[in-house]
Structures are given as structure tokens and as C-alpha cells.
N, C-alpha and C positions, 0 to 999 in steps of 0.2 A: 503492497499500500504505501502512496506517496506522503509524504510529509504535509503540513497544514496548508505551509507556505509555497509548497510547490504547486497545490490546488489551485491555490487565488494566483498563480501566472500563466495559467493556463488560457491556452486563446481563445477566442472569444465563443461562445456559439453561434449558430446558425439565425437567431434573431435575436443577436447585441445589432448597436447601430454600426454601419461597413461606412467606412469612405467611399467618397464618391464616382467608383468606378471597378471593374472588374479586368484583370489580366486576363480574364479567358474570354473576354469579346477582343475583335482584331484590332482594338485603338490599344491606344496605352492611356495608364490612369494620367489627367489631368488638374486635379488638386491633388494635395497629402492631405491624411489626415490627422485628426487631431495628434496621436500621436506621431504621430509623424514629423507634425511642425515643430512638434516638442525637442525630437532627436535633432533638427534640423538650427535649431536655436541653440542647443547645446553646443554641436559642432563649432559654430559660428563663434560659441564665447573664446576661442582657445582653451579649451581643456581640451585631454588626453582623451578619447573615445572611444570605446570598446562599443559597434552599435551589431546588436546581437536578434537570433530569432531564429522563428520557426521556418520550415519552406514553402516559400508565398506571401510572407509577411510585411514584403515592400522594402525591404533596406538594399537591394540595388537602384530602387526608384527613388529616395531622400537621397542617394550620393549620388545621383545624375542630378539633381538640386542645386545639391553646395558646389560639385564642378561645377556649372555655370558661372557661377562666383568668384570662382580660381583662374587664376596664372598658370598654366600647367607647368610653366619654367622655374616659379617660386612655390607651387606646391602641387606636385607630381600627384600621377597614382599608379602603386605598383599592382600589382597579379603576382600570387604565387607563383602560376606554371605562366610557359611561354605561349602556351594555346589560350589562357582566358585572357594576358596580355596580350593577343591580336585583335577578338574581339573587342573589350572594352578601350580601347586604341593607345595604350598606358604599352611602362616598361616592365618589366619583371623585375622583381625586391632582390633577385641575387646580382644584374647586370649594375641596377642603380648603387650600390653600396662594394661593387666589385669582388664581391666573395667567391666566383667561380662555384666551384663545388665544394671550398673550403679545401684546397688541396694543403698536405702537411697539418690539416687541423687548425682550430680558432686561432692560436699562438701567431704562426707561420702567418696566415689570412690575415691577423691584422697591421702585422710586421710589414707584409707586402704592398697591401691596399695601403697604409700609409706615407710610402716611397712611390705612391701616381697623384703627381700634384691636380691633376683633372679630375680625380675623384673626392680627395681633400678639398679641393675650389668648392665643387660640385655643394658635398653636406655643405659646407660653409654658408652658402648662398640659401637654401630654405627655406622657408616660413613654416612649414610641416611636408607629412606627406599620405597620399590613403593607403594603405596595405589591402586589397580585396582577397576574399578568400583564406581571412588566417588562418585559417583550421590548418591549410597545407604546408603549413612554414613548422617549422620541428623549432624545439626548444632553441634548439647549440645554435640553429641558421638565428633564432631573433637577439640571442646573446650576443651573438657575435656582431649582430649589426647596431646593436643599440654599443655597445662599449665600442666600434668606430665612429657611431657616429659624436658619442663626449670624447674623446676622444682629438675629432680633428677640429670638434665648435669650441676645444676648451672648456667645456663645461661637464660641470657635474650631476647639474641638475636632467633630468630624466630626455634621453635621444638629446641630450644639450642642448638643450630649450627650444628644439622641435616639437609641431604640435603633431599626436599621432592620432586619426583616424583608424581603429582596423575592426576588419567588416567581418562579421562571416558567422555559422553556427560549426561549432568542437563537435556535433552529432553529427554532422553530416562527412565529407571525405578525410580521411588522415590524413597526418604529416607524409610526405617524398621524402621519403629515407634512404640511402643506403641499400643491398639484399644486405637479409640475417640480423641488420641494424638494429639496436632495439630503438622501439618508436617511442621517442619524448615529442607529446604538444605542447606549442610554446606558452601553454597559460603552467608550464613544469619548469619555467627559467624565469628563476631568481629576476630578468629583464622584465618580466608579464610584471611581477608586483610592481618595481622601483617605478613603472610607466606611470602609475595611478590611473591607473582608466577610470574612467565614472563609465559604467555598466549600461547599457542603454534596452532592453530589451521591449521589443516590438510586438506585443500580442496577438492580434487583429489580423486576423492568414484572409489572405484576398485573391486567396487562388479557391484553395475547398470551400464549399459555401455549407455541408453535412456536419452537423455535427456529432452525429453516428460514427462518419468518415474520418474527423479529423480525432475521433478520443482513439479511432487504430491506427492512424497515423502516430501518435502522439506512446504506444504502447510501445511502437516500431519503432521508434528512434530510445525508447530508452533499453530494449530491447530483453522487453519482456511483456509476454503476451496474458492477456487471460481466458479462460475456454467462450468467452463471449467473443475475442477478438481470434482469435485460430477458428470460428464459427462465420464468424465474419469472412475473413480471406477465403475459406473454401467454397465461401458461398457464390466467389467471385471467380473461381476457377473455370474454365471451359474447355470443353471435352471436346470438341472440334471446331474447328472454325477454316471456313473457305479461305483460300489463298490470294484471290482475292479481297476477302473483307478488309476497308480501308483503313487503316488505323497503326501506328507505326510498333513494330518489335522494337523493346529492351531486352536486350541480350548482355551477357555478362563479357562475352570476348570481342573480341575485334572479329576475327574470322569466321564467326556467327551471324556476326554482321553482313560482313561483304558478302557473302553468299546466301542469304536472302536477297537484299538490294540487287545482284545481280541474277537472280533465278526470273523474282518478280520485273526485269524490266526487261529480261527476253522476252517472256512471257506476252508482251504489250506485242499485237501487230503495230503494221507500218515501220516506217524506217527510222532509223534512229541515226538523230544528230549528235555530232561529238562536237564540244568547244573548248580546247585546248587554254587555259590558264596562261596567262603573260605576267613573264617577271620579266623583272627589274629589278641593278640592286647590285649588291656583293658574292661575288659568288658561293662562297661560304653561308653568305647571310641568307642568298634561297636555299639553299640547300636545309635549312634549320626552319622557315616558315612553309616551305614544302611538309613540315611534322607537322606542325601550329597551326595553319590556318583551316577553317573549318570548309575549305574547298578543294578538293580534290585537284594535281593536274590534268585530268581532264578529264569532264563534264558533260558524261549521256544523258542522255533524256530522249525520250518519244514524245508525242501528243498523246494525253493520255497517261504519265508519268506522272505518279503521287509524290508531289515534292513537300521540303521543309527549307521556309527563310533562314536565314541562319544569320539577319540585323533585326533592329529598330530601326522601324521606318523614321527617318527627320516628320512623313506628313500624317504619322498616326496610322496608319494603314493596317500595318502589322506589326506584333513582337516578333525578336527571336524564336522558332519553335512552333509557329503559326504555321501551316498546313494547306494544303492543294493541291490542285490538278492542273498540268500545263493544259492550257487549250488550245493554244497558237504559238510557233516560234518563228522568229524574224532573225538577221546579222545584228540590229538593233534594240531589242523586247523582246521578249517573253508573256505572251499574256495567261496568268494562274487565276482561274474560281476557286476562291476561296470555300473553306470551308462553310463560314456563314450564307456564301450564294454571289459574294459581291466579287466584279473578276478585276484585277490588278494589272495594271502596265508594269514591267520589274523591269530596268536595266542595269548592265553590269556597274561591278562598283569597286573600290583596291581595296585592299586588306593589305595594312602595312605592320611591320614588323621595327621597332624602335629599338636604337642603342641608347644606353646607358643618362646621355646627353639630351634622349627626345627626337632625337632627330631621325626622319626613315631610312632603314641601312637595306629595306628588300623591300617589295611591295609583289602582289597576286593581284592580277585584275581577272575578274570575270563574273557570270551573274552568281550571286549571294544565294545559294540553293545547292542545298545536297536532297539525294534522295530521300525519301522518310522512310518507304519500309519499315528500315532496321536502325538504329542507333546503339551504340555500347551507354550501358547506363551510367560511366564514367562518364561520356559528353554530352548525357544528358543534364547534366546540370543548372540548373539557372534556366530550362526550356518549362515553359506550359506548353501541357496538350490538350487535347479534348477528346478520346481517344485512343487510345495504349492497347498492345500487349506485354503482359510482358512477363521474364524469361528470369524465376528466381533460384531456382536450384543451379547446386556449386556455389554459391559467392563468397569470397574470402573476406571482405573488409567490412570494419565496421562504420556503419551507416549505407554502403550497400542499399539495401535492400529499403532503407528510411527512402534514398533520392531518388530511388526510383517509382517506390508509389505516392509519392509527393510530387510527380511533376504534373499531375492528373485536375481537371477542374473538379469534376463532379463523379462518386462512386461511379455511375450508370457508365462511362468511359475507359475503366478502371479493370481490365480483364485479365486475367492469370495464367498461364499456360500451363507453369511447372514451378511449386514450390513445398519447402522441407520449412520446419522450424528452428533446426540449425542452419540457415542461413539470414532467419534476423540478429543479427551482433551488434551488441552495442556495444563502446568500450566503458565499465565500473569506473575511472577516473576524469570522464566527463560530467558523469552525471555526481560527481559524487565534485567536482568544481562546483557545478549549476546552482549545486544544491546550499553550499560554501557561500555563494555572493547573498548577498542582503541589501536590505536600502539604504545601511550606514552609508554607501558608497557614491551618498550624492542625492538631491532632491529627485525624489520616481516623480514619473506623468502620475498626476495625480495621488502621491504621495503609495505609491501602489509596489513592491518587492519587482523585483528585478530578473526576479528568474526566468527562465521559458521557460517550456511549455515542455518539461523533460526530469 
């Protein structure tokens, strides 16, 4: 049973007041909810903030508003992985701090970086930074970066006086660590405590709107299922579906995803049209970008292909993860009928990889789509789906199942192909961390505890 403090911070139920938008629509939200407004105000205050909350609580939307007010040179956005950096138009945490792969350990890395005048000047000039998906940074990485920042800025203040906005949910995907190295979360580093983060938890879920569904998701997030939740998930298992059933399959492994997408495209009648992605930049950077960009080197499609938009549209016609069917193809644009019934014109766009200074070093240009018949669970993080078919068999990461199941807007759109209770994993250290948070870390929204629904 959860403690009373944890129960208080559970997500709002389906009858509670909601923000004036739904991410599940084909447009992005236009207004911040009250708790999102509070989060934005605290980020503007200059305090170090850890912005957290369950999947679908609108963390990225708050950050998007905050970024509009910033000079990227003085307050950069850093991502924990290269793929995330390409999507958010930012830089990686590792490249910005010059960390590499921490060759030789933290001490050797610090000594090497401090000899690099460019990195030192970069750290001295910033007012602060945003780090997105902070859960995927290890304790060692965070500690090394914080010490570098203090040394470069010649200050014993947290991060040398630079403001830090950490964004993420430790109940989702874990830190990226070398093979067989013990995983240590960022919050396990003394640097996390030294940062004196004001913890702000967004509690309204703007994606899923079923109270029963949210309760099950919360138990999956904990890794502790009740009999009711087991029955609920069993009832979402589909015994048989046709291959042409529209909806995105979520698979644990890349080879499963590639095989299914290839089979479904080949089964369509009509001519296959291939658009080659145009690359520019340094050759070594291009090779890296090929692994990180959300678009493939060769984008194969047909009329009638089921595809996914991989960007947020500036005109708010779709979000990253919106799906639809190609109805026309020209050299200049694609006509895509979205699942809402609306048809949109999609033109080619560029995805860039930035160097540590924030300058593009490689660019990939093509239509911002991918086949939507299947995607890996890892790459589904951050997406919003209307219809999915999820393979939860043989998962190995904590938070893996939660990421997959929390992509859906409604439980009616969530279908499970295979699952086993052993695939529902959560790290007990994460639960313990969130359990220890309390309202003494700052003035909370409406004086409620900051604890996420975990």
C-alpha cells in the first residue's frame, strides 16, 4: 500500500479540472494549466528546478514555453542522448561539458577538460542550462559535470552559480551506463543534493483521461501490480489481429520493428517511392547523425502507407507521434490524411546535430516521417499514440513497460500482444527517492506535496 503522502500526489482523476487542451488531438496545447504556470514562474525565478511528473503531464510543454524567453547561447538546452538532442534542436550534455565517455575516469576527464580553453570559456559565459531526460544521466556523469562547472567558474556555489533546470521522470528509462557497470541514478550523486533543486511535480495528466487506466499506469510505474491491474492488462490482450489493422506496434527490439515495417510496406499495392536523405556537414558528424536522426537514410513509401510525423508542427497541425496515411506523393510534398480525418501537406525539413558551441555540424534533410507500423519502445518515449499494439514480452529495463503503456490517449486504443508480470519492472531506489521528497523543498503549488504519482 502506498503511503498517504504518495496518495496525495497521485494524478488527477478523469473528473478533475483539466488544462485547456489535449495532447491527444492533432494540435498542441495553446495555454498552460495553473500548475504549469506555477512551474514556469519558478523556472523564471532563477532557482535550480527539477521538473518532474508522470508521462503525459506536460513537462516538455512547460520547457517549450521557457525556451522561448531564452538566448540559446546563454541558456542552452542539453539532452542526455544524441537522438533526443536532434529532436529538441539542442546539444548533448556530454559534448557541452566536453566529457566524452569519461575516458580514464572522472579525475582524468576533469583534468583534460580544464585544459580546453573553449570549454572553460563556454562554461563561464552561460547563465544556466536545461537538461532534458535527466533520468538517463548517470550519477558519475552529473557529478563530473558539476565539479567542472564550479572549477571553470571559480565558484563553490552549486554549478558555479549557473541555474540548472533538470527535466524528467526517474520512473521512465534509466541511465545509459557501460556494459556491466553498476547503474547509479543522477539523484544518487552528492552533486544532486548540492544542486539544491526545488522539486516541482506536475500532477495533471493531459494525455490519458481514464481514472481506471491512470491507476493501472501508476501501478506499472511502481512495478507492483494488484490483482485488479493484472486483470485489467489481461483484458487488453488481443488474441488475434489482422496485419492491416492500423495502429503502431511497439516492440522491445529494433530487428522486430524493422522487419514488421518492411513487411507491411511490401504488402501494399502500388509503386514504392524512395527519397534519399540529403546530408551535409563534416563526414564524421554525418555518420553520427545517421544513427541519431528520426529519419532513415532512405525513406521508402507508397500511397496508402501508414506513417508517423516525427516533429511538432509550428502551425500546430500535428505533434511528434501523430499518425496518418499517405494519400499523395510529389517531389515537393506529401499529402497525409491524419487519423482525425484532416489532410495536411508535409514538406521536407532539416534535422541538425549541434556541436558543443551550438553550431550545426551535420544536417539531414528529408520528409519528417517514418513508417508507423512499428517502433521500438525506447524510441516511443515522448510520443502520443491513439492506437497501439504492444509487445511486453521479455523486457529488461526498469520503466520499459511503463513507457510503452503510457503512450496512449485512451485505454481503448491500447492493445497488448504479449505480456508477462515479470516484464513489469521498477527500480526500488526510484520509489525510495520520490518517497523521501516532501514539501519542505520549496513552496509547492497550492501547498501540496511534490511527490509524483509513484
